Each structure stands twice: as structure tokens, then as C-alpha cells.
N, C-alpha and C positions, 0 to 999 in steps of 0.2 A: 407257735412251735419254736421260733427263733429264741424267744425269751426263755422258754423251758430248757433249750439246749445250752444256754449260758449258765444255767444252774448246775453246779458240779454233782449234786445228788441225782439229777436226772441224766446228765451226760455220761457219768461213769457206768451205770448199768447198760446204757445204750452202746457204749464202746465195746463192752464185753460181748453183748449180743451180736454186734456187727463182726467182731473178731471170730466168734464161733461160727457164724454163717459163712464167712470167707474161708475158714478152715475146712468146713464141710464142702464148700463149692470147689476148693482146690483139690480135694481128694478125688473128685470126678475127673477122669482123664479127658473127656470131651470139653469140659469147662476149662481145664488147664490149657489145652491146645488153643481154644478160642481166646483166652486171656493173653497167652504168649503172642499170638498173631496180632491182637489189638495193640499190645505194648510195642511190638516190633514196628508196626505202622506209625505209631505215635513217635517213636525214636527216629524213624526214617525221615518223617516230616520235620522234626526238630533239627536234624543234621543238615537238611537242605536249606534251612533258614540260616543265612550268614551271621546275622546278629546273635542268634541263639548259639551258633558254634563258637563265636568269639567269647560269649559269656561262659560257655563250658570250658574253653581253653584257659581263660583267666582263673576260673574256679579251680581247675586242676593244678595250674601253676602255683596258685596261692596255697593250696593244700600241700603240694609237694615241698614248697619252701618252708612251710611251718613244721613239716615232719622231719624229725632227726632220727636217722637209723641208729640201731644199737651200737654199730661200729663207731659212728661219729660221737655218740655219748661216751663210749669208752675212751676214745681219742681225746676228747675234751677233758675228761677226768684225769687221764695220764698227763696231759700237758699242764694241768693245774698242779699236779703233784710235783712235776719237774720244776715248775716255777717256784714252788715252795722250797726254797733252798735251805740248807742247814743253818738256821738262824738262832738256835737255842744254845746258850753258852753253859757249859758245865761249870759249876761254882768251884770245883776242885782243880781240874786240869786246864780249864779255859778252852777246851775243845769245842768246835762248832758241830752241833748235832741236829738231827731231825727231831721233831717233837716226839715221835713214836719211840725213839731210842733213848729218851731221857725220862727220868721220874722226878716228880716234885717232892722235895723234902723240906723240913724246917729244923731250926735249932732245937725246938721242944721235942720233936720226934727223935732226934739224935741223942738228946739228954736222957730220954726215956730208955733208949737202948744202952745207956751206961757210958756214954762218951764224956770225956773230961772237957773243960773249957779250952784248954790248950789244944787238944785234938780238934775241937770244933773250929777254932780260929784257923788251924792249918787246913782243915778239909773245906770249909766254906771261905775260901780265899777271897773271892769277889763279893763285894757288898751289894747284894741284889735284893729286890723286893720279894721275889719268888726264887728260892734256891732250887736248882736242878742238878742232878747228878747223872752222868752218862753211865751206861751199864758196867763199864770197867771199874770206875771209881765206886759205884754202888756195891759191887761185889766185894771190894776190899773193906768198905766202911761197915757194911751190914753183916759181916761174918759173925757167926755165933760163937765160935771158939776163941778167935783172936782178932781184934779189930786192928787193922794196920793202915798206915798212911799209904795211899796208892803210889806206885812207882812214878807215875806220870804227873803227880801232884805239883802244882806250882810252888808249894811251900818247900819242895825239895831243891829249889834253886833253878827251876826251869822257867821262871817268869821272865818276860822281856824287861830289860832295863828301861828306865824312864828316858825319854828323848831329851838330850841336852838343849839348853836354850839356843845355842848357835844353830842347831839343826831344825828347831821348831818352825822358824820362819820359812825355811825351804820346804819343809814338810807341808805347812799350811798352803803355800803357793802351789805346790804340786797338786794338792787336793782341789784347789780352786780351778787350776788348769784342766784337771781331769773331770771336773764337774761332779765331784763326789760329795 
């Protein structure tokens, strides 16, 4: 019988048969009451045993420590978003933006829209592998009627000047001092 029960083809129908018989037995109110009293007695005996109680407490703590509430999940997601600072640079205005508020573009895409090489060099001011435009610059560049250089574009003279050699040493020392 033990060897037969190890065979899945024999065990599966037996499981269904047992499940059906238990379902029918539980529908009988007298059988349900006797099952409940038997289970209550077993649980009472288990609770009286100190070793068994410790095992239950440890299992409960382990289960609770592994469970994360939906509030905690949302909090973790929120903190992750906060830590994801605006690190994406707009190629046109040099502004720091979040990834969601920028869109990827390329020189080829802008050429297809009818932009001249002079306009491209002004719009894509930073030489980056992947060019991104913030929503403000994109609205100016991708206008259907009249493509304009955005007001905040670095090509309009808003770019920071290069650091003079006299100040570079102090600047590098400050970065080392601040651990940047």
C-alpha cells in the first residue's frame, strides 16, 4: 500500500476521494462539532507544552518579519523615488530633470523634423551619448509651425563660463574636502 501511495497515478485519485469524503463529513453538524472539539483538545495540549509554544512563537515572529504591509511597500517605493534625484541633464538648457520629465531625442530625429545643422548645434549644446530634452525645450524644438531656440537654451549665452586656472586648484581642493 505504501509503494502504491508513492505512485502519483494512484495517490491523486485517492486524494480526491479523501477530499470528497471530508467535505461530506463536514456537512454533518454532529461530525463538525466532534471535529472542532478534537481540534480544540489537540491545540490545548500543544499550548501546554512549552517547547511547542516556543516553536509557534518563533514561527509567528518569522512570518511577521517576512511580511511587509502594503503601507510599508508604498513607503519603500516612495523613498526610492525620493532618492532618485533629478540626475538627467537636458542637452539644450542644461537643467537637471527627473527621467519622467525628459524625452530622448537624437540628431537624426531632429534632422527628419527639418532642423538645420546650425539649429542642431545650438539645441544639442552638450555632447552626450544620449540626448535628452526637458519638456520646455522639447515644446520649442518640436513646434510644427515655427521651430524656435528655447529661451532658456545655453546657446543664448546662459552657459556658465569655464573655471579659470587660478580657481581650478581651489575648486578641486574643495571637492576633495567635501568628499565629492
